[in-house]
C-alpha positions as a Python dict, from the first residue, in 0.01 Angstrom:
ca = {
    (1, 'X'): (0, 0, 0),
    (2, 'X'): (152, 329, -103),
    (3, 'X'): (123, 648, 95),
    (4, 'X'): (-67, 814, -187),
    (5, 'X'): (-329, 534, -192),
    (6, 'X'): (-362, 547, 187),
    (7, 'X'): (-411, 925, 182),
    (8, 'X'): (-675, 897, -88),
    (9, 'X'): (-882, 637, 100),
    (10, 'X'): (-852, 758, 456),
    (11, 'X'): (-931, 1073, 642),
    (12, 'X'): (-1124, 1337, 449),
    (13, 'X'): (-1190, 1116, 149),
    (14, 'X'): (-1403, 879, 356),
    (15, 'X'): (-1597, 1161, 520),
    (16, 'X'): (-1666, 1366, 207),
    (17, 'X'): (-2025, 1235, 167),
    (18, 'X'): (-2106, 1332, 528),
    (19, 'X'): (-1954, 1677, 488),
    (20, 'X'): (-2157, 1726, 170),
    (21, 'X'): (-2481, 1625, 346),
    (22, 'X'): (-2408, 1860, 638),
    (23, 'X'): (-2346, 2147, 397),
    (24, 'X'): (-2704, 2110, 268),
    (25, 'X'): (-2863, 2124, 616),
    (26, 'X'): (-3013, 2453, 726),
    (27, 'X'): (-3102, 2597, 1063),
    (28, 'X'): (-3467, 2684, 1125),
    (29, 'X'): (-3622, 2841, 1436),
    (30, 'X'): (-3960, 2729, 1569),
    (31, 'X'): (-4188, 2851, 1844),
    (32, 'X'): (-4524, 2704, 1943),
    (33, 'X'): (-4610, 3029, 2120),
    (34, 'X'): (-4508, 3325, 1898),
    (35, 'X'): (-4699, 3569, 2121),
    (36, 'X'): (-4506, 3484, 2438),
    (37, 'X'): (-4442, 3784, 2655),
    (38, 'X'): (-4175, 3862, 2738),
    (39, 'X'): (-3993, 3703, 2447),
    (40, 'X'): (-3716, 3472, 2568),
    (41, 'X'): (-3355, 3552, 2473),
    (42, 'X'): (-3324, 3206, 2311),
    (43, 'X'): (-3505, 3000, 2050),
    (44, 'X'): (-3774, 2769, 2191),
    (45, 'X'): (-3690, 2505, 1928),
    (46, 'X'): (-3423, 2483, 1659),
    (47, 'X'): (-3412, 2236, 1374),
    (48, 'X'): (-3090, 2159, 1195),
    (49, 'X'): (-3134, 1912, 915),
    (50, 'X'): (-3369, 1648, 1049),
    (51, 'X'): (-3282, 1703, 1419),
    (52, 'X'): (-3488, 1926, 1648),
    (53, 'X'): (-3349, 2070, 1970),
    (54, 'X'): (-3617, 2186, 2215),
    (55, 'X'): (-3505, 2436, 2479),
    (56, 'X'): (-3570, 2362, 2844),
    (57, 'X'): (-3931, 2388, 2952),
    (58, 'X'): (-3968, 2492, 3316),
    (59, 'X'): (-4269, 2431, 3537),
    (60, 'X'): (-4340, 2770, 3697),
    (61, 'X'): (-4666, 2800, 3495),
    (62, 'X'): (-4784, 2443, 3563),
    (63, 'X'): (-5145, 2402, 3680),
    (64, 'X'): (-5010, 2307, 4025),
    (65, 'X'): (-4654, 2448, 4041),
    (66, 'X'): (-4592, 2282, 4381),
    (67, 'X'): (-4680, 1927, 4263),
    (68, 'X'): (-4395, 1751, 4084),
    (69, 'X'): (-4624, 1530, 3873),
    (70, 'X'): (-4819, 1831, 3752),
    (71, 'X'): (-4491, 2006, 3676),
    (72, 'X'): (-4339, 1716, 3482),
    (73, 'X'): (-4658, 1669, 3278),
    (74, 'X'): (-4667, 2042, 3206),
    (75, 'X'): (-4304, 2046, 3086),
    (76, 'X'): (-4366, 1747, 2859),
    (77, 'X'): (-4684, 1910, 2724),
    (78, 'X'): (-4477, 2218, 2633),
    (79, 'X'): (-4212, 2001, 2465),
    (80, 'X'): (-4481, 1813, 2275),
    (81, 'X'): (-4628, 2142, 2148),
    (82, 'X'): (-4286, 2259, 2022),
    (83, 'X'): (-4221, 1925, 1851),
    (84, 'X'): (-4561, 1924, 1683),
    (85, 'X'): (-4506, 2280, 1561),
    (86, 'X'): (-4170, 2172, 1415),
    (87, 'X'): (-4318, 1868, 1240),
    (88, 'X'): (-4215, 1602, 1489),
    (89, 'X'): (-4366, 1420, 1786),
    (90, 'X'): (-4288, 1267, 2124),
    (91, 'X'): (-4235, 923, 1970),
    (92, 'X'): (-3939, 1069, 1779),
    (93, 'X'): (-3757, 1197, 2089),
    (94, 'X'): (-3408, 1049, 2112),
    (95, 'X'): (-3264, 1234, 2415),
    (96, 'X'): (-3412, 1404, 2721),
    (97, 'X'): (-3244, 1599, 2998),
    (98, 'X'): (-3432, 1641, 3325),
    (99, 'X'): (-3328, 1898, 3585),
    (100, 'X'): (-3493, 1849, 3925),
    (101, 'X'): (-3491, 2109, 4201),
    (102, 'X'): (-3512, 1823, 4453),
    (103, 'X'): (-3358, 1485, 4362),
    (104, 'X'): (-3609, 1328, 4602),
    (105, 'X'): (-3869, 1393, 4327),
    (106, 'X'): (-3689, 1140, 4105),
    (107, 'X'): (-3940, 855, 4156),
    (108, 'X'): (-4243, 1076, 4082),
    (109, 'X'): (-4071, 1224, 3774),
    (110, 'X'): (-3973, 876, 3658),
    (111, 'X'): (-4336, 759, 3688),
    (112, 'X'): (-4450, 1033, 3447),
    (113, 'X'): (-4148, 981, 3219),
    (114, 'X'): (-4222, 607, 3197),
    (115, 'X'): (-4586, 676, 3108),
    (116, 'X'): (-4488, 930, 2840),
    (117, 'X'): (-4227, 700, 2685),
    (118, 'X'): (-4375, 355, 2746),
    (119, 'X'): (-4233, 211, 2424),
    (120, 'X'): (-3870, 260, 2318),
    (121, 'X'): (-3779, 535, 2570),
    (122, 'X'): (-3515, 791, 2469),
    (123, 'X'): (-3174, 828, 2628),
    (124, 'X'): (-3198, 1043, 2941),
    (125, 'X'): (-2991, 1242, 3187),
    (126, 'X'): (-3138, 1344, 3523),
    (127, 'X'): (-2964, 1580, 3763),
    (128, 'X'): (-3047, 1796, 4061),
    (129, 'X'): (-3017, 2165, 3978),
    (130, 'X'): (-3104, 2516, 4084),
    (131, 'X'): (-3383, 2614, 3845),
    (132, 'X'): (-3502, 2972, 3787),
    (133, 'X'): (-3843, 3106, 3893),
    (134, 'X'): (-3895, 2844, 4165),
    (135, 'X'): (-3967, 2572, 3910),
    (136, 'X'): (-3957, 2217, 4042),
    (137, 'X'): (-3837, 2079, 3709),
    (138, 'X'): (-3698, 2184, 3372),
    (139, 'X'): (-3683, 1943, 3079),
    (140, 'X'): (-3530, 1971, 2733),
    (141, 'X'): (-3534, 1728, 2444),
    (142, 'X'): (-3376, 1631, 2114),
    (143, 'X'): (-3588, 1465, 1846),
    (144, 'X'): (-3585, 1395, 1474),
    (145, 'X'): (-3835, 1480, 1202),
}
């Protein structure tokens, strides 16, 4: 095997089709609630190619902001609305990050998570965190179209 042959069939040459596909992808911003006030300083959902990144949805506006199950359901409802608006759905979620104010709420959160993703659940990270506006939970997601 000559060096020239090796250079031609390794490195960039093998990844050229992927680089070409990435060059065709475009970034598109979505929001399920265009009349939100005040407007957040971030995009509620961003699609790049066929992947959708949904920003964290906090629970301060949940029907019962002191009940973790209400808060988790509310956050997932907000994520679901963003995904639907972007042309996707909860069954296409591949990654979820859950931020809990109190890690002792893990079991209750997990009960709702398991119900929402009963079949083929996505990958998940769960951590305890300080969350703005006294929210009990904040959840973000990555899905595909």
